[in-house]
C-alpha positions as CSV (number, residue, x, y, z in Angstrom):
1,M,211.5,52.3,-94.1
2,S,213.7,54.2,-96.2
3,A,211.5,54.1,-99.5
4,R,208.6,55.5,-97.5
5,T,210.7,58.1,-96.2
6,A,212.1,59.0,-99.8
7,L,208.6,59.1,-101.2
8,I,206.9,61.3,-98.7
9,Q,209.4,63.6,-97.5
10,P,207.5,66.9,-97.3
11,Q,210.6,69.2,-98.0
12,T,211.4,67.1,-101.3
13,A,209.4,67.8,-104.6
14,H,209.8,64.9,-106.9
15,R,210.2,65.9,-110.5
16,W,207.6,63.3,-112.1
17,L,208.1,62.9,-115.7
18,P,206.6,60.6,-118.2
19,A,207.9,57.1,-117.7
20,A,208.9,56.9,-121.5
21,S,210.7,60.2,-121.4
22,P,214.4,60.1,-122.3
23,R,216.4,60.8,-119.3
24,K,219.2,58.9,-117.4
25,V,217.3,56.1,-116.1
26,P,219.3,53.0,-115.3
27,H,218.9,50.5,-118.2
28,H,217.5,47.7,-115.5
29,W,214.6,49.9,-114.4
30,R,213.3,51.0,-117.7
31,P,211.0,48.1,-118.3
32,W,209.5,48.1,-114.9
33,L,209.0,51.8,-114.9
34,Q,207.4,51.8,-118.4
35,D,205.0,48.8,-118.2
36,E,201.3,49.6,-118.3
37,G,200.1,46.2,-117.4
38,S,199.5,44.6,-113.9
39,L,202.6,44.9,-111.8
40,T,201.2,42.1,-109.6
41,Q,201.3,39.8,-112.8
42,R,205.0,40.6,-113.7
43,L,206.3,40.3,-110.4
44,T,204.4,36.8,-109.8
45,R,205.9,35.8,-113.0
46,A,209.3,37.1,-111.9
47,A,209.1,35.4,-108.6
48,Q,208.1,32.2,-110.2
49,G,204.8,32.3,-108.3
50,E,206.3,33.1,-104.9
51,F,204.4,36.5,-104.7
52,A,202.9,38.1,-101.8
53,V,201.5,41.2,-100.3
54,R,202.4,42.5,-96.7
55,V,200.2,45.3,-95.4
56,L,202.3,48.0,-93.6
57,S,199.4,50.2,-92.8
58,Q,196.0,51.2,-93.9
59,H,194.4,54.3,-92.5
60,W,192.3,57.5,-93.1
61,A,194.7,60.7,-93.4
62,C,195.1,63.6,-95.7
63,P,197.4,62.9,-98.6
64,S,200.4,64.9,-99.4
65,A,199.9,68.1,-101.4
66,D,201.5,66.2,-104.3
67,E,199.3,63.4,-104.0
68,A,196.2,65.4,-103.7
69,R,197.3,67.5,-106.6
70,A,197.6,64.4,-108.9
71,L,194.1,63.3,-107.7
72,G,192.5,66.8,-108.3
73,M,191.5,66.6,-104.5
74,P,190.9,69.7,-102.4
75,P,193.6,70.3,-99.7
76,R,193.0,68.8,-96.3
77,Q,190.4,66.2,-97.8
78,I,190.9,62.7,-96.2
79,A,191.5,59.5,-98.1
80,L,192.4,56.0,-97.3
81,I,196.2,55.6,-97.4
82,R,197.3,51.9,-98.0
83,E,201.0,51.2,-97.7
84,V,202.2,47.7,-98.6
85,E,205.3,45.8,-99.5
86,L,205.2,43.7,-102.7
87,L,207.3,40.3,-101.7
88,G,209.2,38.4,-104.1
89,R,211.0,35.1,-103.6
90,N,211.7,33.9,-100.3
91,G,209.7,36.9,-98.9
92,V,212.3,39.4,-99.8
93,P,210.6,42.9,-100.3
94,W,210.8,44.1,-103.9
95,V,208.4,47.1,-104.0
96,Y,207.0,49.5,-101.5
97,A,203.5,50.7,-102.8
98,R,201.3,53.7,-101.3
99,S,197.6,54.0,-102.8
100,V,195.5,56.9,-102.0
101,L,191.9,56.4,-102.4
102,P,189.9,59.3,-101.7
103,A,186.8,58.8,-99.7
104,S,184.5,59.7,-102.7
105,T,186.0,57.0,-104.6
106,L,185.0,54.3,-102.0
107,T,181.4,54.4,-102.7
108,G,179.4,51.8,-104.6
109,R,181.2,48.8,-106.0
110,E,184.4,50.4,-104.9
111,R,183.5,50.2,-101.2
112,R,185.1,46.7,-101.5
113,L,188.7,48.3,-101.8
114,R,188.6,49.0,-98.2
115,L,188.5,45.4,-97.1
116,I,191.1,43.7,-99.5
117,G,193.6,42.8,-96.7
118,S,196.7,41.2,-98.1
119,R,195.3,40.8,-101.6
120,S,197.0,43.0,-104.3
121,L,195.1,46.0,-105.5
122,G,196.4,45.4,-108.9
123,S,194.6,42.1,-108.9
124,L,191.2,43.4,-108.4
125,M,191.6,46.6,-110.6
126,F,192.8,44.8,-113.6
127,R,190.1,42.4,-113.6
128,D,187.5,45.7,-113.8
129,P,186.2,46.3,-117.1
130,S,185.9,50.0,-116.2
131,L,189.4,50.4,-115.5
132,S,191.3,53.3,-117.0
133,R,194.7,54.7,-116.3
134,S,196.6,58.0,-116.7
135,P,200.0,57.8,-118.3
136,L,202.7,56.6,-116.2
137,V,205.2,59.0,-114.6
138,S,208.4,58.2,-112.9
139,A,211.0,60.0,-110.6
140,P,214.2,59.2,-108.8
141,M,214.3,59.9,-105.2
142,R,216.6,59.6,-102.5
143,D,216.2,58.6,-98.7
144,E,218.0,60.3,-95.7
145,N,221.0,57.9,-96.3
146,G,221.4,58.9,-100.0
147,Q,219.9,55.6,-101.2
148,E,218.5,56.1,-104.7
149,Y,215.2,54.5,-105.6
150,W,213.1,54.7,-108.7
151,A,209.5,55.1,-108.5
152,R,206.4,55.2,-110.8
153,R,202.8,56.4,-110.4
154,S,199.5,56.9,-112.2
155,V,196.1,57.7,-111.6
156,F,193.6,54.7,-112.0
157,R,189.9,55.3,-112.7
158,L,187.3,52.5,-111.7
159,H,183.9,53.7,-112.8
160,N,185.4,57.2,-113.4
161,K,186.4,57.4,-109.6
162,P,190.2,58.1,-109.1
163,L,192.8,56.7,-107.0
164,L,196.7,57.1,-107.1
165,V,199.2,54.3,-107.0
166,C,202.7,54.9,-106.4
167,E,205.3,52.0,-106.5
168,V,208.9,52.5,-105.5
169,F,211.2,49.8,-106.6
170,L,213.7,48.5,-103.8
171,P,217.4,47.8,-104.1
172,A,216.6,43.9,-103.9
173,M,214.9,44.2,-107.3
174,E,218.1,45.2,-109.1
175,H,218.9,41.8,-109.7
176,V,215.4,40.5,-110.6
177,Q,215.1,40.0,-114.5
178,Y,212.2,41.8,-116.0
179,P,209.9,38.8,-117.2
180,L,209.0,38.6,-120.9
């Protein structure tokens, strides 16, 4: 998967900037990168209800140094890494998402996040009244073939326990109208 490669290349330091910062972001991507609401809800609306989640992997591992820094985690501490594709109309992958859930986050009520299967993480989080979110940051990235992607990420907190969610918008979304 090229979007995954573009996101987690160890030799590439992404320049994450506030999603609302003035820079050369293609016009089409701006509303997607800046929307602070539930991406699941937006994609479901854009797909006219044909939204689904395909789990690519879910495993315990050390996050990248960049991800650990964003979460304030010590180096070499493990976390649950969840990688999914968010599918739009006709099962076309629209978004590659990578979530990092520190082991310390998956305690108490948040233990349930280990077993969500093909449900959207956002569909659970945005129902929780304890949810808070850091400001969105975004970055352009390129894969090994030069394909450009735009990504956004933020740290969510559930009962003050952090988790990082990064969403990479795939080329198939270039023609998907942002739903109002």
